[in-house]
C-alpha positions as CSV (number, residue, x, y, z in Angstrom):
1,M,-78.9,14.7,27.4
2,G,-80.5,18.0,28.4
3,I,-78.4,18.3,31.6
4,Q,-75.6,19.5,29.4
5,L,-77.5,22.8,29.3
6,F,-76.7,23.2,33.0
7,D,-73.0,22.2,32.6
8,D,-72.6,24.8,29.9
9,W,-74.0,27.5,32.2
10,S,-72.4,26.3,35.4
11,G,-69.0,27.2,34.2
12,K,-69.8,30.8,35.0
13,V,-70.3,30.0,38.7
14,A,-67.6,27.3,39.1
15,K,-64.6,28.3,41.1
16,S,-61.1,27.0,40.5
17,F,-58.8,26.1,43.4
18,D,-55.4,24.6,43.8
19,L,-55.3,20.8,44.2
20,K,-53.2,21.2,47.3
21,F,-56.3,22.2,49.3
22,L,-57.6,18.6,48.8
23,K,-54.4,16.9,50.0
24,G,-55.2,14.2,52.5
25,C,-59.0,14.4,51.6
26,K,-61.1,11.4,50.7
27,I,-63.0,12.0,47.5
28,G,-66.1,10.1,46.5
29,V,-66.1,9.6,42.7
30,D,-69.1,8.8,40.6
31,A,-67.7,6.1,38.4
32,T,-70.0,6.9,35.4
33,Y,-69.1,10.5,35.5
34,F,-65.4,9.6,35.8
35,L,-65.6,7.3,32.7
36,R,-67.4,10.0,30.7
37,S,-64.8,12.6,31.6
38,L,-62.0,10.5,30.1
39,P,-60.8,11.5,26.6
40,K,-63.0,9.8,24.0
41,E,-61.8,7.2,21.5
42,S,-63.7,8.4,18.5
43,L,-63.9,5.0,16.7
44,Q,-64.9,3.0,19.7
45,P,-68.6,3.1,18.7
46,A,-67.6,1.6,15.3
47,L,-65.7,-1.3,16.9
48,G,-67.8,-2.4,19.9
49,G,-66.4,-3.6,23.2
50,V,-64.5,-1.3,25.5
51,P,-62.0,1.4,24.4
52,L,-58.6,-0.1,23.8
53,C,-56.8,2.5,26.0
54,L,-59.4,2.7,28.7
55,E,-57.1,1.2,31.4
56,T,-54.2,3.5,30.5
57,K,-56.3,6.7,30.5
58,A,-58.1,5.7,33.8
59,I,-54.9,4.8,35.6
60,A,-53.2,8.0,34.4
61,R,-56.0,10.1,35.7
62,I,-56.1,8.2,39.0
63,N,-52.3,8.4,39.5
64,N,-52.4,12.2,38.9
65,L,-54.9,12.6,41.7
66,Q,-53.2,10.2,44.1
67,T,-49.9,12.0,43.5
68,A,-51.6,15.2,44.5
69,G,-52.4,13.5,47.8
70,L,-56.1,12.6,47.2
71,Q,-57.7,9.4,48.4
72,L,-60.3,8.1,46.1
73,H,-63.4,5.9,46.7
74,F,-65.4,5.1,43.5
75,V,-69.1,4.4,43.6
76,F,-70.9,2.6,40.7
77,N,-74.6,2.6,39.8
78,G,-76.5,-0.5,40.9
79,L,-80.0,-1.5,39.9
80,D,-82.2,0.7,37.8
81,S,-84.6,2.5,40.1
82,G,-87.5,3.1,37.7
83,I,-85.3,5.3,35.5
84,G,-87.0,8.0,33.7
85,Y,-85.7,7.3,30.2
86,D,-86.8,4.6,27.8
87,P,-83.8,2.3,27.2
88,V,-85.2,1.0,23.9
89,A,-85.7,4.5,22.6
90,R,-82.2,5.6,23.8
91,A,-80.5,2.7,22.1
92,A,-82.4,3.4,18.9
93,R,-81.1,7.0,18.9
94,A,-77.6,5.7,19.5
95,A,-77.9,3.2,16.6
96,E,-79.2,6.0,14.3
97,A,-76.2,8.2,15.2
98,N,-73.9,5.3,14.4
99,H,-75.6,4.7,11.1
100,K,-75.1,8.4,10.2
101,A,-71.4,8.1,11.0
102,F,-70.9,4.9,9.0
103,S,-72.7,6.4,6.0
104,I,-70.2,9.3,6.0
105,Y,-67.3,6.8,6.4
106,E,-68.6,4.6,3.6
107,A,-68.8,7.7,1.3
108,R,-65.0,8.0,1.8
109,H,-65.0,10.9,4.2
110,A,-63.0,9.2,7.0
111,A,-61.9,12.4,8.8
112,E,-65.5,13.7,9.0
113,A,-66.8,10.3,10.0
114,N,-64.3,10.3,12.9
115,E,-65.7,13.5,14.2
116,V,-69.3,12.3,13.9
117,F,-68.4,9.1,15.8
118,R,-66.7,11.2,18.5
119,S,-69.4,13.8,18.8
120,S,-72.1,11.2,19.0
121,G,-71.0,10.5,22.6
122,L,-71.9,6.8,22.2
123,S,-70.2,4.5,24.7
124,D,-71.2,1.3,26.4
125,I,-70.9,2.5,30.0
126,T,-72.0,-0.9,31.3
127,S,-69.0,-2.7,29.8
128,M,-66.7,0.1,30.6
129,S,-67.8,0.0,34.3
130,E,-67.0,-3.6,34.6
131,T,-63.5,-3.0,33.1
132,L,-63.1,-0.1,35.6
133,K,-64.0,-2.3,38.5
134,K,-61.3,-4.7,37.4
135,I,-58.7,-1.9,37.1
136,L,-59.6,-0.5,40.5
137,Y,-59.4,-4.0,42.1
138,E,-56.0,-4.7,40.6
139,H,-54.6,-1.4,41.8
140,G,-56.0,-1.6,45.3
141,I,-58.4,1.3,44.9
142,P,-61.7,0.9,46.9
143,F,-65.1,1.0,45.3
144,T,-68.7,0.3,46.1
145,V,-71.6,-0.6,43.9
146,A,-74.7,1.3,45.2
147,P,-78.0,-0.6,45.6
148,Y,-79.4,1.8,43.0
149,S,-78.1,5.3,42.3
150,A,-74.4,6.0,42.8
151,L,-75.3,9.7,43.3
152,A,-77.6,8.9,46.2
153,Q,-74.9,6.7,47.8
154,L,-72.3,9.4,47.4
155,V,-74.5,12.0,49.0
156,Y,-75.2,9.6,51.9
157,Y,-71.4,9.1,52.4
158,E,-70.8,12.9,52.3
159,R,-73.5,13.8,54.8
160,H,-72.9,11.0,57.3
161,P,-71.7,12.2,60.7
162,S,-68.7,9.9,60.4
163,Q,-67.9,11.8,57.1
164,Y,-66.8,8.8,55.1
165,I,-65.8,11.2,52.3
166,D,-64.8,14.8,52.4
167,A,-66.1,15.8,48.9
168,V,-67.9,14.4,45.9
169,Y,-66.8,14.4,42.3
170,G,-69.7,14.0,40.0
171,P,-72.4,15.5,37.7
172,S,-74.9,18.3,38.4
173,D,-77.6,15.7,39.2
174,L,-76.0,15.5,42.6
175,F,-77.8,18.8,43.5
176,C,-81.1,17.0,43.1
177,F,-80.2,14.7,46.0
178,G,-79.5,17.7,48.3
179,I,-75.7,18.1,48.1
180,D,-74.5,21.6,48.7
181,K,-71.1,21.6,47.0
182,M,-69.3,19.3,44.6
183,I,-66.2,19.0,42.4
184,T,-67.1,19.0,38.7
185,N,-63.7,18.9,37.1
186,F,-60.1,17.9,37.9
187,K,-57.3,19.7,36.0
188,P,-54.2,17.9,37.2
189,E,-52.0,19.4,34.5
190,A,-52.8,22.8,36.1
191,S,-52.9,21.4,39.6
192,Q,-56.4,22.7,39.9
193,F,-60.0,21.5,40.4
194,D,-63.4,23.2,39.7
195,W,-65.9,23.5,42.6
196,I,-69.5,24.5,42.5
197,D,-71.6,25.8,45.4
198,R,-75.4,25.6,45.3
199,R,-75.7,29.0,46.9
200,D,-73.6,30.6,44.1
201,C,-75.9,28.9,41.6
202,L,-79.1,30.2,43.2
203,A,-77.6,33.7,43.5
204,D,-76.5,33.9,39.9
205,L,-80.0,32.8,38.7
206,G,-81.7,35.6,40.6
207,N,-81.8,34.2,44.1
208,I,-84.3,31.5,43.1
209,S,-85.5,28.9,45.6
210,S,-83.8,25.5,45.9
211,H,-86.9,23.7,44.6
212,V,-87.1,25.8,41.4
213,F,-83.4,25.1,40.9
214,I,-83.9,21.3,41.3
215,D,-87.0,21.4,39.1
216,A,-85.0,23.1,36.4
217,L,-82.3,20.4,36.6
218,M,-84.9,17.7,36.4
219,L,-86.7,19.2,33.4
220,A,-83.5,19.9,31.6
221,G,-83.2,16.1,31.2
222,S,-81.0,13.5,32.7
223,D,-80.9,9.9,33.8
224,L,-83.5,10.9,36.4
225,L,-86.1,12.2,34.1
226,P,-86.4,12.9,30.3
227,M,-86.3,16.5,29.1
228,F,-89.6,18.3,29.3
229,P,-91.3,17.6,26.0
230,S,-92.0,21.2,25.1
231,F,-88.3,22.0,25.2
232,M,-87.8,19.5,22.4
233,N,-90.4,21.1,20.2
234,Q,-88.4,22.7,17.4
235,T,-91.3,25.0,16.5
236,V,-91.3,26.5,19.9
237,Y,-87.6,26.1,20.5
238,P,-85.7,26.2,17.2
239,K,-82.5,26.1,19.4
240,P,-82.2,24.1,22.6
241,P,-83.3,26.3,25.5
242,T,-80.6,27.5,27.9
243,F,-80.6,26.5,31.5
244,R,-81.4,30.1,32.6
245,S,-84.4,30.1,30.2
246,I,-85.7,26.8,31.7
247,V,-85.5,28.4,35.2
248,Q,-87.5,31.4,33.8
249,V,-90.2,29.1,32.3
250,I,-90.7,27.3,35.7
251,S,-90.7,30.6,37.6
252,T,-93.4,32.2,35.3
253,S,-95.5,29.1,35.9
254,G,-95.8,29.8,39.6
255,A,-92.7,27.7,40.4
256,S,-94.9,24.6,39.9
257,V,-94.2,21.7,37.5
258,P,-97.8,20.4,37.7
259,R,-99.0,23.8,36.6
260,L,-96.5,23.9,33.8
261,C,-97.6,20.5,32.6
262,A,-101.2,21.6,32.8
263,Q,-100.4,24.6,30.5
264,S,-98.9,22.4,27.8
265,L,-102.1,22.4,25.6
266,A,-100.2,21.5,22.5
267,N,-99.2,18.1,24.1
268,P,-102.0,16.7,26.2
269,S,-100.0,13.7,27.2
270,V,-97.7,16.0,29.2
271,K,-100.4,16.6,31.7
272,T,-100.6,12.9,32.7
273,Q,-97.6,10.9,31.4
274,Y,-94.8,13.4,32.0
275,L,-96.3,14.7,35.3
276,D,-96.4,11.1,36.5
277,Q,-92.8,10.5,35.5
278,Y,-91.8,13.7,37.3
279,K,-93.6,12.7,40.5
280,R,-92.1,9.2,40.4
281,A,-88.6,10.7,39.9
282,M,-89.1,13.0,42.9
283,A,-90.2,10.1,45.0
284,R,-87.1,8.2,44.0
285,I,-84.9,11.1,45.0
286,R,-86.7,11.8,48.3
287,H,-86.6,8.2,49.4
288,H,-83.4,7.0,47.6
289,V,-82.1,3.6,48.7
290,V,-78.5,3.4,50.1
291,I,-76.3,1.0,52.0
292,T,-76.1,2.4,55.5
293,A,-73.1,2.5,57.8
294,E,-74.4,-0.6,59.5
295,G,-74.6,-2.5,56.2
296,D,-78.4,-2.3,55.9
297,V,-80.1,-1.4,52.7
298,E,-82.9,1.0,53.2
299,A,-84.8,4.0,51.8
300,L,-84.1,7.4,53.4
301,N,-86.9,9.1,55.2
302,K,-88.5,5.6,55.4
303,E,-90.8,6.7,58.2
304,I,-92.7,9.0,55.8
305,A,-92.2,6.9,52.7
306,P,-95.5,5.8,51.1
307,D,-96.5,2.1,51.2
308,D,-96.2,1.7,47.5
309,I,-92.7,3.3,47.1
310,H,-91.7,0.1,45.4
311,E,-93.8,1.2,42.4
312,C,-91.2,4.0,41.9
313,I,-88.0,2.2,42.9
314,G,-88.6,-1.4,42.2
315,L,-89.2,-4.6,44.2
316,R,-87.0,-5.1,47.2
317,L,-84.5,-8.0,47.0
318,P,-82.8,-9.9,49.9
319,E,-80.1,-7.8,51.4
320,E,-77.6,-10.6,50.7
321,L,-78.0,-9.9,47.0
322,Y,-77.3,-6.2,47.5
323,M,-74.2,-7.1,49.4
324,Y,-72.9,-9.3,46.5
325,L,-73.7,-6.5,44.1
326,S,-71.9,-3.9,46.2
327,R,-68.7,-5.9,46.2
328,G,-68.7,-6.4,42.4
329,M,-69.3,-10.2,42.5
330,L,-72.3,-9.9,40.2
331,R,-73.7,-7.4,37.7
332,P,-77.1,-5.8,38.0
333,R,-78.5,-7.1,34.7
334,V,-80.4,-10.2,35.8
335,L,-81.4,-8.6,39.1
336,N,-83.0,-5.7,37.1
337,W,-85.1,-8.2,35.1
338,L,-86.4,-9.6,38.3
339,T,-87.2,-6.3,40.1
340,S,-88.7,-4.6,37.0
341,G,-90.4,-7.6,35.5
342,K,-89.0,-6.5,32.1
343,I,-86.3,-7.7,29.8
344,N,-85.5,-4.9,27.3
345,I,-83.8,-6.2,24.1
346,T,-82.4,-3.0,22.7
347,Q,-81.0,-2.1,19.3
348,P,-77.3,-2.6,18.9
349,L,-74.9,0.1,17.6
350,A,-74.7,-1.7,14.2
351,G,-78.5,-1.5,13.7
352,G,-79.5,-5.1,14.2
353,D,-81.3,-5.4,10.9
354,G,-80.3,-8.9,10.1
355,Q,-82.8,-11.8,10.6
356,P,-80.1,-14.1,12.2
357,Y,-79.4,-11.4,14.8
358,Q,-83.0,-10.9,15.6
359,D,-83.7,-14.6,15.8
360,L,-80.8,-15.0,18.2
361,V,-81.9,-12.3,20.7
362,K,-85.6,-13.2,20.4
363,T,-85.6,-17.0,20.3
364,Q,-82.2,-18.7,20.8
365,L,-81.0,-16.7,23.9
366,E,-84.4,-16.9,25.6
367,P,-83.7,-20.2,27.3
368,L,-80.5,-18.8,28.7
369,R,-82.3,-15.8,30.1
370,R,-84.9,-18.0,31.7
371,Q,-82.3,-20.3,33.2
372,A,-80.5,-17.3,34.7
373,L,-83.7,-16.1,36.3
374,S,-84.5,-19.6,37.5
375,L,-81.2,-20.0,39.3
376,L,-81.6,-16.6,41.0
377,T,-85.2,-17.1,42.0
378,K,-85.1,-20.7,43.5
379,P,-83.2,-19.8,46.7
380,I,-85.1,-16.5,47.5
381,N,-88.6,-15.5,48.4
382,W,-91.4,-17.5,46.7
383,Y,-93.1,-14.3,45.7
384,F,-90.6,-13.8,42.8
385,R,-91.4,-17.2,41.4
386,F,-94.9,-16.2,40.4
387,E,-94.1,-12.8,38.9
388,D,-94.6,-12.2,35.2
389,I,-91.5,-11.4,33.2
390,T,-92.1,-9.6,29.9
391,T,-89.6,-9.5,27.1
392,R,-89.7,-6.3,25.0
393,L,-88.0,-6.3,21.5
394,W,-87.1,-3.1,19.7
395,F,-87.8,-4.6,16.3
396,D,-91.2,-6.0,17.2
397,P,-93.1,-3.6,19.5
398,T,-96.2,-5.9,19.4
399,Y,-94.2,-8.8,20.8
400,E,-94.8,-9.6,24.5
401,G,-92.9,-12.7,25.5
402,K,-94.5,-13.0,28.9
403,F,-93.6,-16.0,31.2
404,K,-93.6,-17.0,34.8
405,I,-90.4,-18.2,36.5
406,E,-92.0,-20.9,38.6
407,P,-92.2,-23.6,35.9
408,L,-88.5,-23.1,35.2
409,L,-87.1,-23.9,38.6
410,S,-85.5,-27.3,37.6
411,A,-82.2,-25.6,36.7
412,T,-80.9,-25.6,40.3
413,D,-82.0,-29.2,40.9
414,Q,-80.0,-30.4,37.8
415,L,-76.8,-29.1,39.5
416,S,-77.2,-30.7,42.9
417,T,-74.4,-33.2,42.6
418,W,-71.5,-30.7,42.3
419,H,-69.9,-30.1,45.7
420,V,-66.3,-31.1,44.8
421,K,-63.7,-30.3,47.4
422,N,-60.1,-29.1,47.1
423,D,-58.4,-32.4,47.6
424,L,-59.8,-33.6,44.3
425,I,-59.2,-30.3,42.5
426,A,-55.6,-29.4,43.6
427,D,-53.8,-32.1,41.7
428,F,-55.1,-30.7,38.4
429,T,-54.6,-27.0,39.0
430,N,-51.6,-25.2,37.7
431,E,-50.6,-21.6,36.7
432,D,-51.6,-22.1,33.0
433,M,-54.9,-23.9,33.9
434,P,-56.5,-22.3,36.9
435,S,-59.6,-23.9,38.4
436,G,-62.0,-21.3,37.0
437,S,-60.9,-22.0,33.4
438,L,-62.9,-23.9,30.9
439,S,-59.9,-26.0,30.0
440,F,-59.5,-27.2,33.6
441,A,-63.1,-28.2,33.8
442,L,-63.0,-30.2,30.6
443,L,-59.6,-31.8,31.4
444,T,-60.8,-33.2,34.7
445,L,-64.0,-34.5,33.2
446,G,-62.2,-36.0,30.2
447,N,-60.9,-38.6,32.6
448,V,-63.9,-41.0,33.0
449,D,-62.8,-42.3,36.4
450,L,-62.1,-38.8,37.8
451,A,-65.4,-37.5,36.4
452,A,-67.2,-40.2,38.4
453,K,-65.5,-39.0,41.6
454,T,-66.9,-35.5,41.0
455,V,-70.4,-36.7,41.6
456,T,-70.7,-35.3,45.1
457,P,-74.3,-34.7,46.3
458,K,-74.8,-32.3,49.2
459,P,-75.3,-34.4,52.3
460,K,-78.4,-33.7,54.4
461,V,-76.4,-33.4,57.6
462,G,-72.8,-32.5,58.2
463,H,-72.3,-30.5,55.0
464,E,-69.2,-28.3,54.9
465,P,-69.6,-25.4,52.5
466,L,-67.0,-24.8,49.9
467,K,-64.5,-22.2,51.1
468,L,-61.4,-22.0,48.9
469,P,-61.6,-19.8,45.8
470,N,-60.4,-22.7,43.5
471,E,-63.1,-25.0,44.9
472,I,-65.8,-22.4,44.2
473,L,-64.6,-21.5,40.8
474,A,-64.3,-25.1,39.6
475,N,-67.7,-26.1,40.8
476,V,-69.3,-23.0,39.1
477,V,-67.7,-23.8,35.7
478,W,-68.6,-27.5,36.0
479,R,-72.2,-26.6,36.7
480,F,-72.2,-24.1,33.8
481,L,-71.0,-26.8,31.4
482,Q,-73.8,-29.1,32.5
483,L,-76.4,-26.4,31.9
484,R,-75.0,-25.8,28.4
485,G,-75.2,-29.5,27.6
486,Y,-71.4,-30.3,27.5
487,V,-71.7,-32.5,30.6
488,D,-74.4,-35.0,31.5
489,E,-76.0,-35.9,34.9
490,Q,-73.3,-38.5,35.5
491,H,-70.6,-35.8,35.0
492,Q,-69.4,-37.4,31.7
493,L,-68.7,-35.4,28.6
494,T,-71.5,-35.4,26.1
495,E,-70.8,-35.5,22.4
496,W,-70.7,-31.7,22.3
497,G,-68.5,-31.8,25.4
498,K,-65.9,-33.9,23.5
499,I,-66.1,-31.6,20.6
500,L,-65.4,-28.6,22.9
501,E,-62.6,-30.5,24.5
502,T,-60.9,-31.1,21.2
503,A,-61.3,-27.4,20.2
504,L,-60.0,-26.1,23.6
505,D,-57.0,-28.4,23.5
506,A,-55.8,-26.3,20.5
507,A,-56.8,-22.9,21.9
508,G,-53.7,-22.3,24.0
509,T,-53.5,-21.2,27.6
510,R,-54.5,-17.5,27.2
511,K,-57.9,-16.9,28.8
512,D,-59.1,-14.6,26.0
513,Q,-58.2,-17.3,23.4
514,E,-59.9,-20.1,25.4
515,E,-63.1,-18.0,25.8
516,A,-63.1,-17.1,22.1
517,V,-63.0,-20.7,21.1
518,F,-65.8,-21.6,23.6
519,I,-68.1,-18.9,22.2
520,A,-67.2,-20.0,18.7
521,V,-68.4,-23.5,19.5
522,E,-71.6,-22.0,21.0
523,L,-72.1,-20.0,17.8
524,L,-71.5,-23.3,15.8
525,R,-74.4,-24.9,17.7
526,F,-76.6,-21.9,16.9
527,E,-75.6,-22.3,13.2
528,L,-74.2,-18.7,13.3
529,V,-70.7,-19.5,12.0
530,S,-71.3,-19.3,8.3
531,P,-70.6,-17.1,5.3
532,D,-74.3,-16.4,4.8
533,T,-75.4,-12.8,4.1
534,M,-76.6,-12.0,7.6
535,F,-76.7,-8.2,7.3
536,L,-78.1,-7.2,4.0
537,G,-77.0,-3.8,2.9
538,Y,-74.2,-3.4,5.5
539,A,-70.9,-2.3,4.0
540,G,-67.6,-3.6,5.1
541,A,-67.7,-7.1,3.6
542,P,-64.8,-8.6,1.6
543,E,-64.4,-6.8,-1.8
544,H,-61.7,-8.6,-3.8
545,G,-61.3,-12.0,-5.4
546,T,-63.8,-14.5,-6.6
547,D,-67.1,-15.2,-4.9
548,I,-65.5,-18.3,-3.3
549,E,-62.6,-16.2,-2.0
550,K,-65.0,-13.6,-0.6
551,R,-66.8,-16.4,1.2
552,N,-63.6,-17.7,2.7
553,V,-62.5,-14.3,3.8
554,M,-65.9,-13.7,5.5
555,M,-65.8,-17.0,7.3
556,V,-62.4,-16.5,8.8
557,S,-62.9,-12.9,9.6
558,R,-66.1,-13.6,11.5
559,V,-64.3,-16.2,13.6
560,A,-61.5,-13.7,14.2
561,C,-64.0,-11.2,15.7
562,L,-64.1,-13.5,18.7
563,G,-60.4,-12.8,19.5
564,K,-58.6,-9.9,21.0
565,I,-56.4,-7.6,19.0
566,R,-52.8,-7.0,20.2
567,H,-52.8,-3.2,20.4
568,Q,-50.9,-0.6,22.2
569,P,-52.8,1.4,24.9
570,K,-53.6,4.0,22.3
571,A,-56.8,4.9,20.4
572,Y,-57.6,2.7,17.4
573,S,-56.7,4.2,14.0
574,G,-57.5,1.9,11.1
575,P,-60.2,0.6,8.7
576,L,-63.8,-0.1,9.9
577,S,-66.5,-2.6,8.9
578,R,-70.1,-2.1,9.8
579,H,-70.7,-5.7,8.7
580,L,-68.2,-7.1,11.3
581,L,-69.5,-4.7,13.9
582,A,-72.9,-6.3,13.3
583,Y,-71.4,-9.8,13.8
584,Q,-69.7,-8.5,17.0
585,S,-73.2,-7.7,18.2
586,I,-74.1,-11.4,17.9
587,I,-71.0,-12.3,19.9
588,S,-71.6,-9.6,22.5
589,N,-75.2,-10.8,23.2
590,L,-74.2,-14.4,23.4
591,Q,-71.3,-13.6,25.7
592,A,-73.5,-11.5,28.0
593,S,-76.0,-14.4,28.3
594,L,-73.2,-16.9,29.1
595,R,-71.8,-14.5,31.8
596,D,-75.3,-14.1,33.2
597,L,-75.5,-17.9,33.6
598,V,-72.1,-18.1,35.3
599,E,-72.9,-15.3,37.7
600,M,-76.3,-16.7,38.7
601,I,-74.8,-20.1,39.3
602,L,-72.3,-18.6,41.7
603,T,-75.0,-16.4,43.3
604,A,-77.3,-19.4,43.8
605,M,-74.5,-21.4,45.4
606,F,-74.1,-18.6,48.0
607,L,-77.8,-18.1,48.5
608,E,-78.4,-21.9,49.1
609,G,-75.5,-22.1,51.6
610,S,-73.1,-24.2,49.5
611,V,-70.4,-21.6,49.9
612,N,-68.8,-20.1,53.0
613,R,-70.0,-16.5,53.2
614,D,-67.3,-15.3,55.6
615,R,-64.9,-13.9,53.0
616,D,-63.7,-10.8,51.3
617,D,-62.5,-12.2,47.9
618,W,-65.7,-11.2,46.0
619,M,-63.9,-9.6,43.0
620,Q,-61.4,-12.4,42.9
621,L,-64.2,-14.8,42.4
622,S,-65.8,-12.6,39.7
623,L,-62.6,-12.1,37.8
624,G,-61.8,-15.8,38.0
625,L,-64.9,-16.8,36.1
626,P,-65.1,-16.8,32.3
627,F,-66.6,-14.1,30.0
628,Y,-65.8,-11.1,32.2
629,E,-64.5,-8.8,29.4
630,E,-66.0,-8.0,26.0
631,H,-63.7,-7.4,23.0
632,S,-64.2,-5.4,19.9
633,C,-64.4,-6.6,16.3
634,A,-60.9,-5.0,15.6
635,L,-59.2,-8.4,15.2
636,G,-61.9,-9.4,12.7
637,V,-61.3,-6.2,10.7
638,L,-57.6,-6.7,10.8
639,T,-57.9,-10.3,9.5
640,M,-60.4,-9.4,6.8
641,H,-58.1,-6.7,5.4
642,Y,-55.1,-9.0,5.3
643,L,-56.9,-11.8,3.5
644,D,-58.8,-9.4,1.2
645,E,-55.6,-7.7,0.2
646,L,-54.0,-11.1,-0.6
647,C,-56.9,-11.8,-3.1
648,L,-55.5,-9.0,-5.3
649,Y,-52.3,-11.0,-5.9
650,T,-54.1,-13.9,-7.5
651,S,-51.5,-16.6,-8.3
652,E,-48.9,-15.0,-6.0
653,A,-51.2,-14.9,-2.9
654,T,-49.8,-18.0,-1.3
655,S,-46.1,-17.2,-1.7
656,K,-44.1,-16.4,1.4
657,V,-42.8,-13.1,-0.1
658,T,-46.3,-11.9,-0.8
659,R,-47.7,-12.9,2.6
660,S,-44.8,-11.2,4.4
661,A,-45.2,-8.0,2.3
662,V,-48.9,-7.8,3.0
663,R,-48.3,-8.4,6.7
664,E,-45.8,-5.5,6.7
665,K,-48.2,-3.3,4.8
666,G,-50.9,-4.2,7.2
667,Q,-48.9,-2.6,10.0
668,S,-49.4,0.8,8.3
669,W,-53.2,0.2,8.2
670,I,-53.5,-0.3,12.0
671,Q,-50.4,1.5,13.2
672,N,-50.7,1.0,17.0
673,S,-51.2,-2.8,16.7
674,D,-49.0,-5.8,16.5
675,F,-50.4,-6.7,13.2
676,S,-48.6,-9.9,12.6
677,G,-49.0,-11.2,16.1
678,S,-52.7,-10.4,16.1
679,L,-53.1,-12.2,12.8
680,D,-51.4,-15.3,14.3
681,D,-53.9,-15.2,17.2
682,A,-56.8,-15.0,14.8
683,F,-55.6,-18.0,12.9
684,Q,-55.1,-20.0,16.2
685,V,-58.8,-19.4,17.0
686,W,-59.7,-20.6,13.5
687,D,-57.5,-23.7,13.8
688,A,-59.0,-24.6,17.2
689,L,-62.5,-24.2,16.0
690,Y,-61.8,-26.2,12.8
691,K,-60.5,-29.1,14.9
692,G,-63.8,-28.9,16.8
693,V,-65.7,-29.0,13.5
694,K,-63.7,-32.1,12.4
695,A,-64.6,-33.8,15.6
696,A,-68.2,-32.9,15.3
697,G,-68.7,-34.8,12.1
698,N,-72.3,-34.7,10.9
699,K,-73.4,-32.4,13.7
700,V,-72.0,-29.5,11.7
701,K,-73.6,-28.5,8.3
702,D,-71.6,-27.8,5.2
703,R,-68.6,-29.9,6.3
704,Q,-67.1,-29.7,2.8
705,M,-67.2,-25.9,2.9
706,W,-65.3,-25.9,6.2
707,D,-62.6,-28.2,4.6
708,E,-62.4,-25.9,1.6
709,V,-62.0,-22.7,3.7
710,N,-59.4,-24.3,5.9
711,E,-57.3,-25.6,3.0
712,W,-57.5,-22.2,1.3
713,L,-56.5,-20.4,4.5
714,S,-53.6,-22.8,5.3
715,E,-51.8,-21.5,2.3
716,R,-52.2,-17.8,3.3
717,K,-51.2,-17.7,6.9
């Protein structure tokens, strides 16, 4: 982003101080800036998911600051407040950068490819943010999710008379919100931090005014506003302009952005489109929305805010929803759909060229998105029921999947008979099978008599809301299983429910394994577990053996992508596969949609009064539900290379000596992994899914192929 221009210049005016000056101070931390400041894992964009050593790096940085005597309070971004950039275009640029890096890798220039992956700066901040919330919660470090911009919330905290925080650590965008000083860098190894003062910046730039300074920050490009189009014109600017030159351009235009836009004769759209974006961005900054000290959610300077400020920020939601968001109980994704009226389906890092992937995000996941919106909308203001929601697809710009939520509101009514109390739940809960687990939900309903007892409609009078976490979690997962068709209205397992029960019974007790098997069954229903050529032209498919052996390796490796690699808290160093990254994109989208459903079920239960709201265990509830964390395709890559290597041994491939030798060799391919243990985990996911396939009978196509692959694999484990 263009704001890097400022960061490069600002080093000249930054001052370094000893960390001891901050001892005992409470520092507000912009979570996104913190995540971007951590050392990059160069191959993370090639694997998907979150960086394998994110937790280790984050905790190490936090511990260093706490050891120096600092108290930290993290603030995360909330809803999109009419952001100035186009998410579809941004994702397309990221996919193009990833394509370039993979092309270099596939040309056998691994070291150069690593650098391209690293310099591309690609990272899924959304997934990383959810992981960071989990880390902070588990280590007792406070955080808040802002209603909209984390920067606005941090400035509010810093300026409040009660001085909730003493200083802010974050990006230069903070100056746009009126902050005077900020920390831009911590250097714990030198026991120092970097500090920038607005007055020093203004003086170094020739004693310019504050509004010229802010305009320069805005036009340099950031999440607040795209870079001024003329600065991206390589004819006019063969090299990116410096921040100082941007200040000069604004100053010579009478310190007026409208005048500068009017002078852009080479690009007439700048006069209208960019100027409108600029004005909207300034309105969002001037009237930014925060959570106040009293717990209210309001726009600053609201007494002078225009009546149509929602056109710049977005539709206002009930304050109850902002509170759940602020505590980390739910993510902003579905709320954004509702406030913006748009669902942007963006290009994945792998490119998303395959027809199966495009069919999934366009057609197959659409009912899940509509159900999530229906669950959210039913308990709140009727206004939202009649709003148009438009789906935008990066691969089909002409598509406009417009729909209204009102006809979809039956989702909540279907779930009205789940108010099961703890006395029925406690007997089945244990350490290996907590009440929020999928296995627990299916075990209880597998007993026909017990399932009948769970039919518990909410009484019209005398209703006692659910209070205990295990009550809430169990009821959420049961409701989720009914929405997904595994449980019927009488709370009995359907045919697919029995298939899932069989598969989960073999999945083991680990949460990641259980969720991997569940998603595998979902993919099976979508007919997306197959050896078909889904991503034509993508390298990284099996290379050795016969066509049948390649088919077998592909099947097992795709299933393995659902699992989690056993890996030391170090950066990944090993082979890559664009083909399996593309399959991970399928998994990622499905998992996100399943998580949306789970979160909206929980949220609807709170909104409709089925759950006691007097509590402080919001993150406990969020973490207790399935599909919280997204994994990479690393386990699939590991599995593919093991099985592909075995194909080179032809008749010796099934011998114990060969298999042991290849496992040992595999440890050198992915050095920081537990190669053999990871492989066993991958095979357990396969075994569990195969048992589900056997139980499914004619519901699954190509049964003979499944049997052939399983028999082939059983000799190579």
